[in-house]
Each structure stands twice: as structure tokens, then as C-alpha cells.
Backbone as CSV, one residue per row, in Angstrom:
resi,resn,N_x,N_y,N_z,CA_x,CA_y,CA_z,C_x,C_y,C_z
1,MET,-3.988,-20.691,-16.536,-5.290,-20.670,-17.203,-5.194,-21.332,-18.575
2,LYS,-4.144,-21.049,-19.307,-3.966,-21.655,-20.622,-3.836,-23.167,-20.497
3,LEU,-3.103,-23.617,-19.474,-2.926,-25.057,-19.276,-4.262,-25.731,-18.989
4,LEU,-5.102,-25.075,-18.171,-6.422,-25.634,-17.872,-7.262,-25.775,-19.140
5,ILE,-7.251,-24.754,-19.991,-8.021,-24.805,-21.240,-7.536,-25.944,-22.122
6,ILE,-6.223,-26.123,-22.203,-5.668,-27.198,-23.025,-6.116,-28.560,-22.497
7,VAL,-6.054,-28.728,-21.154,-6.466,-30.002,-20.560,-7.939,-30.273,-20.829
8,LEU,-8.783,-29.246,-20.677,-10.214,-29.407,-20.921,-10.494,-29.756,-22.378
9,LEU,-9.779,-29.122,-23.285,-9.970,-29.426,-24.708,-9.571,-30.858,-25.027
10,ILE,-8.488,-31.326,-24.430,-8.041,-32.702,-24.671,-9.082,-33.700,-24.163
11,ILE,-9.572,-33.422,-22.930,-10.580,-34.332,-22.359,-11.856,-34.325,-23.193
12,ALA,-12.299,-33.119,-23.593,-13.518,-33.019,-24.395,-13.368,-33.723,-25.730
13,THR,-12.189,-33.596,-26.349,-11.938,-34.257,-27.631,-11.967,-35.775,-27.478
14,CYS,-11.308,-36.256,-26.430,-11.298,-37.701,-26.190,-12.709,-38.215,-25.923
15,ALA,-13.468,-37.439,-25.112,-14.837,-37.844,-24.796,-15.692,-37.899,-26.054
16,ALA,-15.567,-36.887,-26.911,-16.346,-36.860,-28.149,-15.988,-38.044,-29.045
17,PHE,-14.703,-38.360,-29.087,-14.267,-39.481,-29.927,-14.825,-40.805,-29.417
18,VAL,-14.752,-40.981,-28.078,-15.248,-42.230,-27.492,-16.754,-42.356,-27.694
19,VAL,-17.483,-41.248,-27.498,-18.925,-41.279,-27.701,-19.255,-41.621,-29.149
20,TYR,-18.537,-41.033,-30.071,-18.762,-41.306,-31.495,-18.532,-42.789,-31.814
21,LYS,-17.428,-43.343,-31.289,-17.135,-44.743,-31.539,-18.175,-45.644,-30.891
22,SER,-18.662,-45.203,-29.685,-19.654,-46.019,-28.980,-20.970,-46.037,-29.735
23,VAL,-21.379,-44.900,-30.266,-22.637,-44.809,-31.010,-22.557,-45.643,-32.288
24,SER,-21.399,-45.624,-32.934,-21.248,-46.349,-34.195,-21.080,-47.849,-33.990
25,ALA,-20.778,-48.254,-32.752,-20.611,-49.694,-32.491,-21.934,-50.287,-32.035
26,PRO,-22.497,-51.238,-32.735,-23.814,-51.784,-32.409,-23.842,-52.539,-31.090
27,GLU,-22.666,-53.038,-30.646,-22.679,-53.822,-29.414,-22.766,-52.946,-28.165
28,ARG,-22.575,-51.622,-28.301,-22.668,-50.733,-27.151,-24.103,-50.265,-26.972
29,ASN,-24.520,-50.070,-25.724,-25.871,-49.585,-25.457,-25.832,-48.166,-24.916
30,ILE,-27.007,-47.567,-24.803,-27.114,-46.174,-24.364,-26.623,-46.003,-22.917
31,LEU,-26.811,-47.013,-22.078,-26.396,-46.916,-20.676,-24.885,-46.757,-20.558
32,ASP,-24.137,-47.502,-21.354,-22.676,-47.381,-21.330,-22.238,-45.982,-21.752
33,ILE,-22.877,-45.483,-22.817,-22.524,-44.144,-23.297,-22.844,-43.093,-22.227
34,GLY,-24.026,-43.224,-21.626,-24.411,-42.267,-20.590,-23.463,-42.291,-19.409
35,THR,-23.036,-43.494,-19.005,-22.088,-43.609,-17.889,-20.773,-42.917,-18.216
36,PHE,-20.289,-43.125,-19.420,-19.035,-42.491,-19.818,-19.163,-40.971,-19.843
37,VAL,-20.270,-40.460,-20.339,-20.480,-39.009,-20.394,-20.522,-38.425,-18.990
38,VAL,-21.215,-39.094,-18.086,-21.295,-38.603,-16.700,-19.919,-38.575,-16.051
39,ILE,-19.153,-39.639,-16.239,-17.799,-39.689,-15.664,-16.921,-38.572,-16.236
40,THR,-17.043,-38.342,-17.546,-16.237,-37.289,-18.184,-16.602,-35.909,-17.643
41,LEU,-17.905,-35.636,-17.564,-18.335,-34.340,-17.041,-17.905,-34.157,-15.590
42,THR,-17.958,-35.238,-14.798,-17.509,-35.165,-13.395,-16.025,-34.829,-13.320
43,LEU,-15.236,-35.457,-14.191,-13.804,-35.172,-14.218,-13.538,-33.717,-14.592
44,LEU,-14.258,-33.207,-15.577,-14.103,-31.804,-15.967,-14.446,-30.878,-14.809
45,ALA,-15.535,-31.185,-14.095,-15.937,-30.347,-12.969,-14.884,-30.363,-11.861
46,LEU,-14.297,-31.537,-11.611,-13.266,-31.644,-10.573,-12.023,-30.838,-10.948
47,ILE,-11.664,-30.857,-12.224,-10.496,-30.085,-12.669,-10.740,-28.589,-12.478
48,VAL,-11.925,-28.114,-12.882,-12.262,-26.692,-12.728,-12.286,-26.313,-11.255
49,TYR,-12.860,-27.174,-10.414,-12.927,-26.898,-8.969,-11.532,-26.822,-8.364
50,ALA,-10.656,-27.750,-8.743,-9.290,-27.756,-8.217,-8.539,-26.494,-8.636
51,TYR,-8.749,-26.081,-9.881,-8.078,-24.860,-10.341,-8.571,-23.640,-9.585
52,ASP,-9.886,-23.519,-9.397,-10.443,-22.377,-8.664,-9.945,-22.359,-7.221
53,THR,-9.900,-23.532,-6.591,-9.414,-23.616,-5.213,-7.963,-23.176,-5.121
54,HIS,-7.142,-23.622,-6.076,-5.738,-23.223,-6.095,-5.596,-21.719,-6.303
55,SER,-6.393,-21.150,-7.191,-6.323,-19.718,-7.465,-6.691,-18.906,-6.221
56,MET,-7.761,-19.308,-5.522,-8.173,-18.581,-4.316,-7.124,-18.696,-3.221
57,ALA,-6.515,-19.884,-3.092,-5.472,-20.062,-2.084,-4.263,-19.188,-2.393
58,ARG,-3.909,-19.090,-3.684,-2.772,-18.248,-4.068,-3.056,-16.776,-3.784
59,ILE,-4.287,-16.325,-4.080,-4.653,-14.936,-3.813,-4.608,-14.644,-2.315
60,ASP,-5.143,-15.565,-1.510,-5.128,-15.384,-0.055,-3.698,-15.338,0.462
61,ARG,-2.834,-16.195,-0.083,-1.442,-16.219,0.355,-0.726,-14.917,0.011
62,GLU,-0.953,-14.404,-1.196,-0.333,-13.144,-1.590,-0.857,-11.987,-0.752
63,HIS,-2.151,-12.011,-0.449,-2.727,-10.954,0.393,-2.125,-10.994,1.784
64,TRP,-1.963,-12.191,2.340,-1.375,-12.306,3.675,0.061,-11.821,3.680
65,LYS,0.812,-12.155,2.626,2.210,-11.749,2.565,2.351,-10.236,2.507
66,ARG,1.409,-9.555,1.845,1.507,-8.112,1.686,0.727,-7.338,2.742
67,ALA,0.065,-8.070,3.647,-0.775,-7.395,4.636,0.030,-6.446,5.512
68,SER,1.289,-6.780,5.790,2.096,-5.948,6.683,2.350,-4.572,6.081
69,VAL,2.781,-4.521,4.830,3.087,-3.229,4.217,1.823,-2.502,3.771
70,LEU,0.750,-3.252,3.501,-0.493,-2.612,3.086,-1.195,-1.933,4.257
71,ASN,-1.070,-2.509,5.445,-1.781,-1.982,6.606,-0.962,-0.991,7.431
72,THR,0.315,-0.843,7.138,1.147,0.090,7.894,0.706,1.531,7.620
73,THR,0.523,2.313,8.665,0.042,3.683,8.536,0.922,4.631,9.349
74,TYR,0.664,5.930,9.210,1.409,6.930,9.961,0.442,8.000,10.469
75,THR,0.875,8.713,11.503,0.126,9.860,12.013,1.119,10.946,12.415
76,MET,0.671,12.192,12.332,1.447,13.338,12.812,0.593,14.115,13.794
77,GLU,1.223,14.588,14.865,0.490,15.327,15.885,1.372,16.441,16.455
78,GLY,0.920,17.665,16.333,1.647,18.790,16.906,1.366,18.923,18.397
79,ILE,2.393,19.166,19.179,2.233,19.348,20.621,2.964,20.626,21.035
80,GLY,2.655,21.113,22.219,3.304,22.332,22.701,2.463,23.564,22.449
81,ASP,2.919,24.663,23.020,2.188,25.919,22.934,2.397,26.594,21.580
82,VAL,1.386,27.365,21.162,1.483,28.142,19.935,2.618,29.146,20.061
83,GLY,3.462,29.212,19.026,4.589,30.122,19.037,5.841,29.551,19.652
84,GLY,5.783,28.307,20.116,6.948,27.670,20.738,7.856,27.020,19.713
85,GLN,8.448,25.890,20.124,9.387,25.199,19.244,8.681,24.442,18.120
86,GLY,7.407,24.210,18.285,6.666,23.523,17.224,7.020,22.055,17.096
87,ARG,7.035,21.349,18.227,7.372,19.931,18.177,6.221,19.145,17.555
88,THR,6.582,18.233,16.641,5.610,17.381,15.962,5.967,15.925,16.202
89,LEU,5.032,15.172,16.779,5.226,13.738,16.960,4.871,13.016,15.669
90,PHE,5.739,12.103,15.281,5.526,11.322,14.056,5.510,9.851,14.446
91,ARG,4.411,9.165,14.128,4.260,7.765,14.526,4.000,6.887,13.300
92,ILE,4.590,5.684,13.323,4.330,4.671,12.309,3.709,3.471,13.012
93,HIS,2.547,3.054,12.531,1.781,1.973,13.165,1.867,0.707,12.310
94,ASN,2.201,-0.403,12.961,2.309,-1.692,12.275,1.376,-2.704,12.941
95,PRO,0.153,-2.899,12.417,-0.789,-3.833,13.031,-0.569,-5.289,12.628
96,SER,0.424,-5.567,11.782,0.624,-6.920,11.269,1.450,-7.759,12.239
97,THR,1.714,-9.012,11.845,2.523,-9.923,12.651,3.954,-10.001,12.135
98,LEU,4.339,-9.107,11.245,5.686,-9.093,10.672,6.426,-7.816,11.056
99,LEU,7.738,-7.915,11.144,8.575,-6.738,11.365,8.577,-5.886,10.102
100,VAL,8.380,-4.582,10.260,8.360,-3.660,9.130,9.472,-2.630,9.299
101,ARG,10.200,-2.377,8.220,11.170,-1.286,8.178,10.591,-0.145,7.354
102,ALA,10.961,1.070,7.723,10.391,2.236,7.030,11.468,3.289,6.793
103,LYS,11.301,4.019,5.702,12.100,5.199,5.391,11.155,6.392,5.331
104,VAL,11.522,7.477,6.010,10.691,8.678,6.058,11.486,9.832,5.447
105,ARG,10.938,10.402,4.383,11.562,11.563,3.738,10.560,12.718,3.778
106,CYS,10.867,13.724,4.576,9.937,14.842,4.732,10.125,15.922,3.669
107,ASN,11.327,16.072,3.154,11.586,17.083,2.119,11.052,18.458,2.548
108,PHE,11.569,18.958,3.673,11.132,20.247,4.193,11.578,21.385,3.278
109,GLN,10.733,22.437,3.199,11.069,23.644,2.446,10.562,24.871,3.194
110,VAL,11.403,25.881,3.261,11.022,27.176,3.824,10.975,28.182,2.677
111,TYR,9.782,28.651,2.381,9.586,29.535,1.227,10.196,28.940,-0.042
112,GLY,10.010,27.630,-0.225,10.466,26.960,-1.431,11.911,26.529,-1.426
113,GLN,12.658,26.844,-0.361,14.067,26.464,-0.275,14.211,25.223,0.606
114,SER,14.876,24.200,0.084,15.009,22.931,0.790,15.817,23.088,2.072
115,VAL,15.413,22.347,3.092,16.084,22.362,4.387,16.353,20.922,4.812
116,GLU,17.612,20.601,5.106,17.950,19.260,5.595,17.686,19.193,7.097
117,TYR,17.305,17.991,7.525,17.009,17.822,8.937,17.641,16.520,9.419
118,HIS,17.113,15.969,10.500,17.642,14.769,11.131,17.558,13.571,10.178
119,PRO,18.528,12.614,10.261,18.487,11.428,9.391,17.187,10.637,9.470
120,ASP,16.494,10.701,10.618,15.217,9.985,10.723,14.174,10.515,9.754
121,PHE,14.368,11.770,9.309,13.342,12.409,8.476,13.850,12.853,7.107
122,ASN,15.060,12.427,6.745,15.535,12.742,5.393,15.779,11.480,4.565
123,GLY,15.257,10.346,5.054,15.365,9.101,4.308,16.663,8.354,4.497
124,THR,17.528,8.819,5.402,18.812,8.150,5.631,18.681,7.025,6.645
125,ALA,18.075,7.314,7.787,17.914,6.312,8.843,16.740,5.391,8.544
126,THR,16.800,4.216,9.140,15.718,3.228,8.981,14.932,3.120,10.283
127,TRP,13.618,3.176,10.149,12.734,2.947,11.281,12.401,1.463,11.342
128,TYR,12.456,0.892,12.552,12.073,-0.498,12.764,10.792,-0.518,13.594
129,VAL,9.747,-1.097,12.999,8.447,-1.137,13.663,8.094,-2.602,13.905
130,PHE,8.136,-3.001,15.166,7.911,-4.400,15.501,6.428,-4.766,15.352
131,PRO,6.143,-6.073,15.238,4.757,-6.505,15.012,3.783,-5.963,16.043
132,GLN,2.669,-5.428,15.538,1.575,-4.925,16.370,2.048,-3.864,17.370
133,GLN,2.998,-3.044,16.917,3.506,-1.959,17.757,3.574,-0.662,16.949
134,THR,3.925,0.412,17.647,4.057,1.733,17.039,5.449,2.278,17.333
135,SER,6.090,2.821,16.312,7.382,3.470,16.477,7.180,4.983,16.388
136,GLN,7.799,5.726,17.307,7.548,7.165,17.398,8.845,7.967,17.376
137,GLY,8.815,9.078,16.655,9.898,10.045,16.655,9.297,11.435,16.663
138,TRP,10.166,12.451,16.646,9.645,13.815,16.637,10.643,14.761,15.988
139,PHE,10.106,15.872,15.490,10.952,16.944,14.959,10.344,18.272,15.381
140,GLU,11.146,19.352,15.276,10.698,20.683,15.680,10.891,21.653,14.529
141,ILE,9.944,22.587,14.396,10.017,23.530,13.280,10.977,24.684,13.566
142,GLU,11.248,24.981,14.846,12.130,26.113,15.162,13.517,25.950,14.554
143,PRO,14.216,24.794,14.730,15.520,24.651,14.085,15.443,24.614,12.561
144,LEU,14.318,24.119,12.032,14.136,24.139,10.579,14.158,25.573,10.055
145,LEU,13.377,26.423,10.701,13.307,27.822,10.279,14.641,28.525,10.507
146,GLY,15.321,28.176,11.605,16.591,28.827,11.927,17.647,28.631,10.857
147,ARG,17.595,27.541,10.142,18.583,27.293,9.099,18.370,28.194,7.881
148,LYS,17.232,28.831,7.828,16.966,29.808,6.775,16.800,31.218,7.349
149,GLY,17.277,31.415,8.570,17.258,32.753,9.173,15.882,33.218,9.601
150,GLN,14.981,32.297,9.892,13.630,32.648,10.295,13.350,32.113,11.702
151,THR,12.335,32.671,12.336,11.867,32.208,13.636,10.353,31.993,13.557
152,PRO,9.795,31.217,14.482,8.344,31.046,14.479,7.593,32.372,14.584
153,ALA,8.098,33.288,15.396,7.425,34.582,15.549,7.430,35.360,14.239
154,GLN,8.552,35.327,13.526,8.626,36.024,12.239,7.651,35.412,11.234
155,MET,7.579,34.086,11.203,6.680,33.430,10.266,5.224,33.744,10.589
156,GLN,4.912,33.875,11.862,3.550,34.241,12.237,3.206,35.644,11.756
157,SER,4.159,36.554,11.899,3.898,37.932,11.476,3.852,38.071,9.959
158,GLN,4.562,37.189,9.249,4.591,37.248,7.784,3.422,36.504,7.144
159,ARG,2.695,35.743,7.935,1.646,34.903,7.379,0.528,35.742,6.775
160,THR,0.107,35.365,5.560,-1.046,35.990,4.914,-1.916,34.874,4.328
161,ALA,-3.076,35.242,3.889,-3.964,34.252,3.293,-3.384,33.667,2.012
162,SER,-2.529,34.438,1.338,-1.980,33.981,0.060,-0.703,33.152,0.217
163,ASN,0.059,33.352,1.303,1.331,32.637,1.436,1.306,31.542,2.503
164,ARG,0.165,31.359,3.159,0.097,30.410,4.270,0.458,28.980,3.873
165,THR,0.224,28.634,2.595,0.527,27.273,2.140,1.948,27.138,1.603
166,GLU,2.744,28.216,1.664,4.082,28.196,1.077,5.180,28.509,2.078
167,GLN,4.822,28.948,3.283,5.850,29.343,4.240,6.733,28.162,4.649
168,LEU,6.127,27.156,5.205,6.861,25.952,5.603,6.088,24.739,5.089
169,THR,6.725,23.957,4.237,6.046,22.816,3.629,6.893,21.558,3.777
170,MET,6.239,20.425,3.599,6.944,19.144,3.484,6.262,18.328,2.392
171,ASP,7.066,17.652,1.601,6.561,16.681,0.632,6.888,15.299,1.193
172,LEU,5.971,14.774,1.962,6.209,13.553,2.734,6.199,12.316,1.834
173,GLU,7.295,11.559,1.883,7.419,10.294,1.159,7.690,9.180,2.176
174,LEU,6.971,8.086,2.048,7.135,6.945,2.950,7.324,5.672,2.142
175,GLU,8.244,4.829,2.615,8.460,3.515,1.993,8.528,2.471,3.089
176,PHE,7.780,1.371,2.906,7.737,0.301,3.895,8.241,-0.995,3.268
177,ARG,8.969,-1.778,4.071,9.400,-3.112,3.660,9.278,-4.050,4.847
178,ASP,8.795,-5.290,4.580,8.687,-6.245,5.675,9.771,-7.305,5.539
179,GLU,9.798,-8.236,6.494,10.867,-9.225,6.535,10.732,-10.304,5.463
180,LEU,9.618,-10.311,4.721,9.457,-11.245,3.615,9.886,-10.641,2.283
181,GLY,10.297,-9.370,2.314,10.752,-8.716,1.097,9.697,-7.916,0.371
182,ASN,8.471,-7.885,0.874,7.432,-7.074,0.244,7.687,-5.599,0.529
183,SER,7.323,-4.739,-0.406,7.562,-3.311,-0.243,6.367,-2.508,-0.729
184,ARG,6.267,-1.302,-0.214,5.200,-0.382,-0.611,5.726,1.038,-0.452
185,LYS,5.587,1.831,-1.501,6.044,3.217,-1.470,4.865,4.130,-1.741
186,LEU,4.621,5.050,-0.818,3.519,5.987,-0.977,3.972,7.182,-1.813
187,PRO,3.110,7.742,-2.621,3.467,8.940,-3.385,3.685,10.120,-2.452
188,ALA,4.443,11.095,-2.913,4.714,12.282,-2.097,3.414,13.011,-1.760
189,ARG,3.261,13.389,-0.497,2.060,14.087,-0.048,2.464,15.436,0.528
190,ARG,1.989,16.508,-0.084,2.336,17.856,0.350,1.545,18.236,1.614
191,HIS,2.264,18.726,2.617,1.675,19.293,3.834,2.258,20.696,4.008
192,PHE,1.502,21.575,4.635,2.043,22.873,4.995,1.733,23.150,6.460
193,PHE,2.618,23.940,7.065,2.406,24.295,8.472,1.705,25.637,8.529
194,ASP,0.518,25.641,9.116,-0.252,26.874,9.247,0.144,27.547,10.566
195,PHE,0.762,28.713,10.471,1.280,29.381,11.667,0.199,30.083,12.472
196,LYS,-1.023,30.105,11.973,-2.144,30.604,12.765,-2.814,29.454,13.509
197,GLU,-3.077,28.353,12.782,-3.667,27.179,13.411,-2.642,26.374,14.203
198,TRP,-1.379,26.595,13.896,-0.247,25.936,14.559,-0.324,24.405,14.420
199,GLN,-0.469,23.976,13.182,-0.509,22.547,12.913,-0.215,22.281,11.446
200,TRP,0.184,21.031,11.172,0.417,20.602,9.801,-0.917,20.252,9.144
201,ILE,-1.087,20.701,7.907,-2.339,20.486,7.183,-2.011,19.868,5.818
202,PRO,-2.642,18.730,5.470,-2.430,18.157,4.128,-2.961,19.108,3.057
203,LEU,-2.227,19.204,1.970,-2.629,20.070,0.865,-3.066,19.199,-0.302
204,LEU,-4.328,19.322,-0.706,-4.858,18.548,-1.822,-4.386,19.178,-3.125
205,THR,-3.543,18.444,-3.850,-2.980,18.974,-5.102,-3.614,18.338,-6.335
206,MET,-4.344,17.233,-6.171,-4.956,16.590,-7.322,-6.384,17.093,-7.501
207,LYS,-6.842,17.071,-8.740,-8.180,17.496,-9.061,-9.193,16.435,-8.695
208,ASP,-10.235,16.826,-8.001,-11.288,15.892,-7.621,-12.279,15.765,-8.780
209,ASP,-12.146,14.684,-9.560,-13.027,14.484,-10.719,-14.074,13.424,-10.436
210,TRP,-14.307,13.116,-9.168,-15.309,12.111,-8.788,-16.664,12.799,-8.666
211,VAL,-17.541,12.544,-9.613,-18.855,13.184,-9.626,-19.941,12.124,-9.513
């Protein structure tokens, strides 16, 4: 942008100088001056147009390059009977034309105590999501609870209106990278497992100040 302004100032200065010299020279007529002014203004317009075209092309190119990581999404779906193992399907969707790699960190906690799980869900393993495909994995809450001496039945009996959001939680963190080197990291999103509804529920922790 600075370079464009400098070029325009130089052209405008030269044009003003030429017009001044033309007006002061008796052998020049108004038609010559008018022709020069029109040519100068046309050149200025072409420079501005070329710059705008280049800027839009650059924006489109950057948007296309980041489309893979910007459009990548995830879903969670609980399956199985209430009170069972609590299997949860976890899917990553890649609608782009680029290969996307992902890291999934669930950060599970049972009553506030951290629980380690499979490498696919602790940020160690890498998920590979091919273009316009979905990659799927799953985890179960029963072994998670077992590492803290709990069972699904016990958690159901202990559930109250006040502790339902604290029994079993995850602070889900996702990071995506494509084959062009673009990356996107989502902020941690708190979810809790409701042992009455038997499903994962997002927990809104930020204040809604949109009025």
C-alpha cells in the first residue's frame, strides 16, 4: 500500500509539473494539455485497478490455502444402552481437497482428578483425515471411571443436580494441520457426561454479553 501511494504521488507530481510547463509555454494549446491529463488519469486508474486485483487474488489464495483447517469439524455421539460401557464415537470431518492431520486432547477428569486414556485421545497419536472423508474413533467411559475406582452404576447413584457437571468432564482441545503447513487450534471446550441423560453435554463457561 505504501508503495502504491509513493507511485501515485510521483505520477501526480510529474503530471502537475508538465501541466504547469505546458500552460506557461505559449506554443502549447489546450488540446495537448487535456490529452496529457486524460492519459495521466488513465494511468493512475490502471495502477489502482491492478493493485486491487492483486489484493483480491492474494486474499482468495490465502482463503483457499486455509480452507482445509478452517472447515474441518468434529462430532461426538454416544451409543449403547444406558448404564453400559458408555461408548462414544468421535468423528473428524474434512470436506476440503487437502490431507488434514489432527491431534485430539480430551483431558478427562473424574471428580476433578485427571485420567489418562488412549493415545488417540490424549494428544499423543495423530489422526489422518483424507480429503473429503471422515476419520472415526471411539472411547468408553467405563474404563475411565475404573481408573478412579468408580463404575457407571455408582456414578448414576451419586448424581445430583449440583454435581452433575463435575462427575465426569473433558476439556476438549483440537489442533488441525494440512499438508501445506497451515494450522488451526481450537480453544479448550468443557463437556460433562450427564449420567441421567447418558450423553456428553457442552458446558457454556463464557458470559453471554451479546444483547
